[in-house]
C-alpha positions in Angstrom: -19.7 -4.1 25.9 -18.6 -0.1 26.6 -21.7 2.1 26.1 -19.9 5.4 26.3 -16.9 4.5 23.9 -16.6 5.1 20.6 -17.5 2.0 18.6 -15.8 1.7 14.8 -16.6 -1.4 12.5 -13.5 -1.8 10.2 -14.4 -4.0 7.0 -11.6 -5.4 5.0 -8.6 -6.5 3.9 -6.6 -8.6 1.7 -3.4 -7.1 1.0 -1.0 -4.8 3.4 -2.3 -1.7 1.9 -5.5 -2.3 3.3 -4.6 -4.2 6.4 -1.6 -1.7 7.0 -3.4 1.9 7.6 -6.2 0.4 8.5 -4.4 -0.8 11.5 -2.2 2.6 12.0 -6.0 4.5 11.3 -7.6 2.0 14.2 -5.0 3.0 17.0 -5.5 6.2 16.2 -8.6 5.7 17.0 -8.3 4.1 20.8 -5.5 7.0 21.3 -7.7 9.5 20.7 -11.1 8.4 21.6 -10.7 5.6 23.7 -12.7 3.9 20.5 -13.9 0.6 21.0 -12.4 -1.0 17.5 -13.3 -4.8 16.1 -12.6 -5.9 12.3 -14.2 -8.2 9.9 -12.3 -9.6 7.7 -11.9 -12.7 4.9 -9.4 -15.9 5.9 -7.7 -15.2 3.2 -5.8 -12.3 3.5 -3.3 -10.9 5.7 -5.4 -9.4 8.3 -5.3 -13.3 9.3 -2.2 -12.7 11.0 -2.0 -8.6 11.2 -4.6 -7.8 13.2 -4.4 -11.0 15.5 -1.2 -10.0 16.3 -1.7 -5.8 16.9 -4.3 -6.9 19.4 -8.1 -6.4 17.9 -10.7 -8.8 17.8 -11.8 -10.1 14.1 -14.7 -11.5 12.6 -13.9 -14.1 9.7 -16.7 -13.8 6.8 -17.0 -16.2 3.9 -17.0 -13.7 0.3 -15.5 -14.9 -3.1 -14.1 -12.6 -5.7 -15.3 -10.6 -8.0 -12.8 -8.6 -9.9 -10.7 -10.3 -12.6 -12.2 -13.5 -12.3 -14.2 -15.8 -14.8 -17.8 -15.9 -14.9 -17.9 -18.8 -12.8 -16.3 -17.9 -9.9 -18.1 -14.3 -10.9 -21.5 -16.6 -10.1 -20.5 -18.7 -7.7 -19.2 -15.5 -5.5 -22.5 -13.4 -6.4 -24.3 -16.6 -4.8 -23.0 -16.5 -2.0 -22.5 -12.5 -0.8 -26.3 -13.0 0.4 -25.0 -15.0 3.0 -21.8 -12.8 4.0 -23.9 -9.9 3.9 -26.0 -11.5 6.7 -23.3 -13.3 8.8 -21.9 -8.9 8.8 -25.9 -8.0 9.9 -26.2 -10.5 13.0 -22.4 -9.0 13.5 -23.2 -5.4 13.3 -26.1 -6.2 16.0 -24.0 -7.4 18.0 -21.3 -5.3 18.4 -23.7 -2.6 17.4 -21.1 0.1 16.0 -21.3 4.0 15.5 -20.1 3.5 11.8 -18.4 1.1 10.0 -15.0 2.4 8.5 -14.9 0.6 4.7 -11.5 0.2 3.8 -12.1 -2.3 0.0 -10.9 -6.0 -0.2 -13.4 -9.0 0.4 -15.2 -8.1 3.3 -15.5 -4.8 2.9 -18.6 -5.5 0.2 -21.1 -7.4 2.6 -20.1 -5.2 6.0 -21.2 -1.8 3.3 -24.0 -3.2 1.7 -25.2 -4.7 5.8 -24.4 -1.1 7.2 -26.1 0.2 4.6 -29.2 -1.8 4.5 -29.0 -0.9 9.3 -28.6 2.5 8.5 -25.4 2.8 10.5 -23.0 5.3 9.1 -19.7 4.3 6.5 -17.4 5.4 6.2 -14.6 4.2 3.0 -11.0 4.5 2.4 -9.5 4.0 -0.8 -5.6 4.3 -1.4 -5.2 3.5 -4.8 -5.4 6.5 -8.0 -8.7 5.0 -9.0 -10.8 2.5 -6.8 -11.2 -1.1 -6.4 -14.8 -2.8 -6.9 -16.1 -1.5 -3.9 -15.5 1.3 -3.6 -17.1 2.1 -6.8 -19.9 0.7 -5.6 -19.9 1.6 -2.5 -18.6 5.7 -3.4 -22.1 7.4 -3.7 -23.7 5.3 -0.1 -21.5 6.9 2.2 -21.3 9.6 4.9 -17.6 10.5 3.4 -14.2 9.0 2.0 -10.7 9.4 2.6 -8.4 9.3 -0.6 -5.2 9.4 -1.2 -4.9 11.1 -4.3 -7.1 14.2 -5.5 -8.5 13.2 -8.7 -10.1 10.0 -6.8 -12.5 13.1 -5.0 -15.1 12.8 -8.9 -15.6 8.9 -7.4 -17.2 9.6 -4.2 -20.0 11.6 -2.7 -18.3 14.1 0.2 -14.4 12.7 -0.2 -11.6 14.9 1.7 -7.9 14.2 0.6 -5.9 12.7 3.4 -3.5 10.5 2.5 -1.9 7.4 3.2 -0.9 6.7 6.9 3.2 5.7 6.8 5.1 5.4 10.0 6.3 8.3 11.4 10.0 6.4 10.6 9.7 7.5 6.8 9.3 10.8 8.0 11.4 11.7 10.0 14.6 10.4 7.1 16.6 13.9 6.1 17.1 14.4 2.9 19.6 12.6 1.2 23.5 14.7 1.1 23.9 14.5 -3.1 27.3 13.7 -2.6 26.5 10.1 -0.8 27.7 7.1 -2.5 24.8 5.8 -5.4 22.9 3.0 -3.5 19.5 1.5 -5.7 17.0 -0.6 -3.6 15.3 -3.0 -6.0 11.9 -3.6 -4.0 9.0 -6.2 -4.9 6.9 -5.5 -2.0 7.0 -8.6 1.3 6.6 -11.1 -1.3 8.8 -10.0 -3.9 8.2 -8.9 -7.9 9.3 -12.2 -10.2 9.8 -9.8 -13.1 12.5 -7.4 -11.0 13.8 -10.5 -9.3 13.9 -12.3 -12.9 15.5 -9.3 -14.6 17.1 -7.1 -12.4 20.4 -9.6 -12.2 20.8 -9.4 -16.1 22.0 -5.8 -15.7 23.9 -5.5 -12.3 27.1 -6.2 -13.7 27.1 -3.4 -16.8 25.0 -1.2 -14.0 28.2 -1.5 -11.4 30.5 -1.0 -14.4 29.0 2.1 -15.7 27.8 4.1 -12.7 31.3 4.3 -9.9 30.6 3.7 -6.2 27.6 2.2 -7.0 25.9 -0.7 -4.1 22.6 -2.6 -5.3 20.8 -4.1 -2.1 17.5 -6.7 -3.7 14.2 -7.4 -1.2 13.6 -11.1 -3.5 11.1 -12.4 -1.0 11.2 -15.4 1.1 10.4 -18.1 -1.5 12.2 -16.3 -4.1 15.6 -15.7 -2.7 17.5 -18.8 -3.5 16.1 -18.0 -7.2 17.2 -14.9 -7.1 21.2 -15.2 -5.3 21.8 -17.7 -8.3 20.6 -15.9 -10.6 23.4 -12.7 -9.5 25.8 -15.6 -9.3 25.6 -16.4 -12.7 27.8 -14.1 -13.6 31.5 -13.9 -13.4 31.5 -10.2 -12.3 29.2 -10.2 -9.5 30.9 -13.3 -8.0 34.0 -12.3 -8.4 34.7 -8.3 -9.1 31.8 -6.8 -7.9 31.5 -9.9 -5.2 30.8 -7.0 -2.0 29.0 -4.7 -4.2 25.6 -6.2 -4.2 22.7 -8.1 -1.8 20.3 -9.8 -1.9 17.7 -10.6 1.1 14.4 -12.5 1.9 13.0 -9.3 3.5 13.8 -6.1 4.8 12.4 -5.7 8.4 13.1 -2.5 8.4 12.1 -0.1 5.8 12.4 3.0 7.0 15.8 2.5 7.3 16.5 0.9 3.7 15.0 3.6 2.0 16.8 6.1 4.2 20.4 5.1 3.0 18.8 4.8 -1.1 20.0 7.1 -3.8 16.8 6.0 -5.8 14.1 2.7 -5.7 12.8 0.3 -8.3 9.6 -0.9 -7.1 5.6 -1.8 -7.6 3.9 0.9 -7.2 1.3 -0.5 -4.6 -0.5 2.5 -2.8 1.2 2.0 0.6 4.6 2.1 -1.2 3.8 4.3 -3.2 2.8 6.6 0.5 6.6 5.4 2.0 8.4 7.2 -1.3 6.7 10.3 -0.9 6.7 10.1 3.3 10.3 8.8 2.8 11.9 11.6 -0.3 12.2 9.2 -2.3 13.1 8.6 -6.0 11.5 5.9 -7.6 12.1 3.7 -10.9 8.5 2.7 -10.9 7.2 -1.2 -12.7 3.5 -1.1 -12.5 2.0 -4.3 -12.0 -0.2 -4.6 -14.9 -2.3 -7.7 -13.7 -3.7 -5.3 -9.9 -7.1 -5.2 -10.1 -8.0 -2.2 -12.6 -4.7 -1.8 -13.1 -4.2 0.9 -10.6 -1.2 0.5 -9.8 -0.9 2.2 -13.4 -2.7 5.1 -12.0 -0.9 5.5 -8.4 2.4 6.0 -10.8 0.8 8.3 -13.5 0.0 10.7 -10.3 4.5 10.1 -9.3 5.5 10.6 -12.5 3.2 13.9 -13.7 4.8 15.2 -10.3 7.9 14.7 -11.8 8.6 12.5 -8.5 9.2 8.9 -10.5 9.7 7.4 -13.9 7.6 5.3 -15.3 8.0 2.3 -17.6 5.0 -0.1 -18.5 6.2 -3.7 -17.6 5.0 -4.6 -21.4 7.8 -2.0 -22.6 10.7 -3.2 -20.4 13.9 -4.8 -21.7 16.9 -5.6 -19.5 18.4 -2.8 -22.0 15.6 -0.2 -21.9 15.8 -1.1 -17.3 19.8 -0.8 -17.6 19.8 3.0 -19.5 17.1 4.0 -17.4 19.3 3.4 -14.5 22.1 4.9 -15.3 20.9 7.8 -16.3 18.7 8.7 -13.2 22.0 6.8 -11.0 24.6 9.5 -12.3 22.4 12.3 -12.4 22.2 12.6 -8.4 20.5 16.5 -8.9 18.3 15.6 -10.7 17.4 13.2 -8.2 17.3 15.0 -4.9 14.7 17.7 -7.3 13.1 14.3 -8.0 13.1 13.7 -4.1 11.4 17.3 -3.2 8.6 16.8 -5.9 8.1 13.0 -3.4 7.4 15.2 -0.8 5.2 16.8 -1.7 2.5 13.9 -2.1 2.6 13.1 1.8 0.9 13.5 4.3 1.9 13.1 7.5 -1.2 13.1 10.2 -3.0 11.1 7.9 -4.3 8.3 10.2 -5.1 11.5 12.7 -7.3 12.4 10.1 -9.1 9.7 8.7 -9.7 8.9 12.9 -11.2 12.1 13.0 -13.6 12.0 9.8 -15.1 9.0 11.4 -15.7 10.1 14.4 -17.4 13.0 13.0 -19.5 11.1 10.4 -20.1 8.8 13.6 -23.9 8.7 15.6 -22.2 9.3 18.5 -19.7 12.3 18.3 -16.0 10.9 20.4 -14.5 13.3 22.7 -11.1 13.3 22.7 -8.5 11.4 25.6 -7.7 13.5 28.1 
């Protein structure tokens, strides 16, 4: 261990919404402060693949789920929680971090509790409008918190609106010309969204009929590619007249470029997706995932709707006709889409990773010096 370096333990993970911003902050800490960064997570999260691939050490602990599970599962998780905290205490003694950065998710709870018990400074990160269970627990026991939405500040001691780290390519996209041919991007996240895969093909022929020049790019998720393509091909018009106007892909690698050609994005409202929409200044029709923990996707979407950057349809109210009518209205009004785009950019934070890294440095037990 290099004693002269700032040492940061990043705790948590699970979904890309936790892991990807955490990695962006880790890179910023290394770049700006020459920090030594280590992660702690669980075997069930995306961190097992993404963190080692990014070149960072990952320790795994066992911890169960507490939110949206039955009573037996909660009791089993609570019975094992002390073991998770003890494992994190051992990790803290070994690594001796100057600060623990909790990003939410399964491993964040035991690590933040261990940090509280050992007196190690703590900074929390909350990307959603409503904090998850772990961050609600520790929100008053942190030295500072980095949040994405101003309304989230009330849950934390010493909160700062930093935004969510987003790749620079999203900010570099130019405004889309009002007279450019319309394109709809249907995006359910990296795993796809079954609801979007099921309902969108039902309306595409009518949508293409109603909006001249429209093209549609649909990310289905790898597991749902064949079924989604077959749903499109059930329509004779989509096999014939409109065969060149739509495309289904299992996964889109260069999402910034895809956002760049889209005039409207039909998607869920996870925190990372919302941050990318804002950075790319893209208007959206949002269908929040109704079973997201603490209904955070609906809360995220409401922030964009209130700002005039998006339209929301809750899944319980979604029908093929409602979706078709809303898409036609939006896609046939490029001036309104351009106005929504500008309002989306107003919700973006271009230097979120740097702001969060600075917050971690400020409240660590070691005052880090920027690299020369």
